[in-house]
C-alpha positions as CSV (number, residue, x, y, z in Angstrom):
1,X,-1.2,37.3,11.4
2,X,1.1,37.1,14.4
3,X,1.9,33.8,16.0
4,X,-0.7,34.5,18.7
5,X,-3.6,35.2,16.3
6,X,-6.0,32.7,14.9
7,X,-7.9,32.9,11.7
8,X,-11.0,33.6,13.7
9,X,-9.4,36.6,15.5
10,X,-8.0,37.9,12.2
11,X,-11.5,37.5,10.7
12,X,-13.0,39.5,13.6
13,X,-10.3,42.2,13.1
14,X,-11.2,42.4,9.4
15,X,-14.9,42.8,10.3
16,X,-14.1,45.7,12.7
17,X,-11.9,47.4,10.0
18,X,-14.7,46.9,7.4
19,X,-17.2,48.5,9.7
20,X,-14.8,51.5,10.1
21,X,-14.5,51.7,6.3
22,X,-10.8,50.9,6.5
23,X,-11.0,48.8,3.4
24,X,-7.3,48.3,2.6
25,X,-6.5,46.9,6.1
26,X,-9.7,44.8,6.1
27,X,-8.7,43.3,2.8
28,X,-5.4,42.3,4.2
29,X,-7.0,40.7,7.2
30,X,-9.4,38.6,5.1
31,X,-6.6,37.6,2.8
32,X,-4.6,36.3,5.8
33,X,-7.6,34.3,7.0
34,X,-8.0,32.8,3.5
35,X,-4.3,32.0,3.4
36,X,-4.7,30.0,6.6
37,X,-8.1,28.5,5.6
38,X,-9.1,28.7,1.9
39,X,-12.4,27.2,2.7
40,X,-13.6,30.0,5.0
41,X,-16.7,31.0,3.0
42,X,-17.6,34.0,5.2
43,X,-14.0,35.4,4.7
44,X,-14.4,35.0,0.9
45,X,-17.7,36.9,1.1
46,X,-16.4,39.7,3.3
47,X,-13.3,40.0,1.1
48,X,-15.7,40.4,-1.9
49,X,-17.6,43.1,-0.1
50,X,-14.4,44.9,1.0
51,X,-13.2,44.9,-2.6
52,X,-16.5,46.2,-3.9
53,X,-16.2,49.1,-1.5
54,X,-12.8,49.8,-3.2
55,X,-14.6,49.6,-6.6
56,X,-12.7,46.4,-7.5
57,X,-15.9,44.8,-8.8
58,X,-14.6,42.0,-10.9
59,X,-12.4,40.6,-8.2
60,X,-15.2,41.2,-5.7
61,X,-17.6,39.0,-7.7
62,X,-14.9,36.3,-8.0
63,X,-14.5,36.2,-4.2
64,X,-18.3,35.9,-3.7
65,X,-18.5,33.2,-6.3
66,X,-15.9,31.3,-4.3
67,X,-17.9,31.9,-1.1
68,X,-21.0,30.5,-2.9
69,X,-19.1,27.5,-4.2
70,X,-17.7,26.6,-0.7
71,X,-21.0,27.2,1.0
72,X,-22.9,25.1,-1.5
73,X,-20.4,22.3,-1.3
74,X,-20.8,22.3,2.5
75,X,-24.6,22.5,2.3
76,X,-24.7,25.9,4.1
77,X,-28.0,27.1,2.7
78,X,-28.3,30.2,5.0
79,X,-24.8,31.3,3.9
80,X,-25.7,30.8,0.2
81,X,-28.7,33.1,0.6
82,X,-26.5,35.7,2.3
83,X,-23.9,35.5,-0.3
84,X,-26.4,36.0,-3.1
85,X,-27.4,39.2,-1.3
86,X,-23.7,40.3,-1.3
87,X,-23.4,39.5,-5.0
88,X,-26.6,41.4,-5.8
89,X,-25.3,44.4,-3.9
90,X,-22.0,44.3,-5.7
91,X,-23.8,44.3,-9.1
92,X,-25.9,47.2,-7.9
93,X,-22.8,49.2,-6.8
94,X,-21.2,48.4,-10.2
95,X,-24.2,49.9,-11.9
96,X,-25.7,46.7,-13.3
97,X,-29.1,46.9,-11.7
98,X,-30.8,44.3,-14.0
99,X,-28.2,41.7,-13.1
100,X,-28.5,42.8,-9.4
101,X,-32.2,42.0,-9.4
102,X,-31.7,38.6,-11.1
103,X,-29.1,37.6,-8.4
104,X,-31.1,39.0,-5.5
105,X,-34.1,36.8,-6.6
106,X,-31.9,33.8,-5.5
107,X,-31.4,35.3,-2.0
108,X,-33.7,35.1,1.0
109,X,-36.8,37.1,0.0
110,X,-37.7,37.9,3.6
111,X,-34.3,39.3,4.6
112,X,-34.5,43.1,5.0
113,X,-31.0,43.7,3.6
114,X,-31.9,41.7,0.4
115,X,-35.1,43.8,0.2
116,X,-33.1,47.0,0.6
117,X,-30.8,46.1,-2.3
118,X,-33.7,45.2,-4.5
119,X,-35.1,48.6,-3.8
120,X,-31.8,50.2,-4.7
121,X,-31.8,48.4,-8.0
122,X,-35.4,49.3,-8.8
123,X,-34.7,52.9,-8.0
124,X,-31.7,52.9,-10.4
125,X,-33.9,51.3,-13.1
126,X,-36.4,54.2,-12.8
127,X,-39.1,52.3,-11.0
128,X,-39.6,54.5,-7.9
129,X,-43.0,53.2,-6.8
130,X,-41.8,49.6,-6.6
131,X,-38.5,50.8,-5.0
132,X,-40.4,52.8,-2.4
133,X,-42.7,49.9,-1.4
134,X,-39.6,47.6,-1.0
135,X,-37.7,50.3,0.9
136,X,-40.5,50.7,3.4
137,X,-40.7,46.9,3.7
138,X,-37.0,46.8,4.4
139,X,-37.4,49.5,7.0
140,X,-40.1,47.5,8.7
141,X,-38.1,44.3,8.8
142,X,-34.7,45.9,9.7
143,X,-33.3,45.2,13.2
144,X,-34.0,47.9,15.8
145,X,-32.2,50.1,16.3
146,X,-30.7,50.2,12.8
147,X,-27.4,52.1,13.1
148,X,-25.7,54.4,10.7
149,X,-24.7,54.3,7.9
150,X,-27.4,51.9,6.9
151,X,-30.1,53.8,8.8
152,X,-29.2,56.9,6.9
153,X,-28.9,55.1,3.6
154,X,-32.4,53.5,4.0
155,X,-34.0,56.9,5.0
156,X,-32.3,58.5,2.0
157,X,-33.6,55.8,-0.4
158,X,-37.1,56.3,0.9
159,X,-36.9,60.1,0.5
160,X,-35.4,59.8,-3.0
161,X,-38.1,57.4,-4.1
162,X,-40.9,59.7,-2.7
163,X,-39.4,62.7,-4.5
164,X,-39.6,60.8,-7.9
165,X,-43.3,60.0,-7.6
């Protein structure tokens, strides 16, 4: 961070880089935020997601565990639910769909993104009819307009599940 940057500006920069799939640079931004404020639970979560996208799953899980710990200590229930979704998604990306489902059960059951990751896990477990139902529910609950890449990924999930039936 330069002398003129704040942790909040650096966090926003990291989010922009993450959206552009510039994971190495995003990782550095989130690490600088955490160096300035080790209790920034959202930066811990986003660092975890950034690392997962670089296939650094163990470190990613450790970061989200830290986010959960900080958010729980602060009584930030909404953040805790969000971070469980992140953790479940990380397990899904790492290929542990059973663990993903168990973690996602702790997240907000009405959140479309949580529902999407449950559908992904069920598809990976060979349960296409359950996955399809959840994928369609996620689509109905998703914000409008849902932008790429998530719009494409959700449509692809539905198509794949329909093809397996």
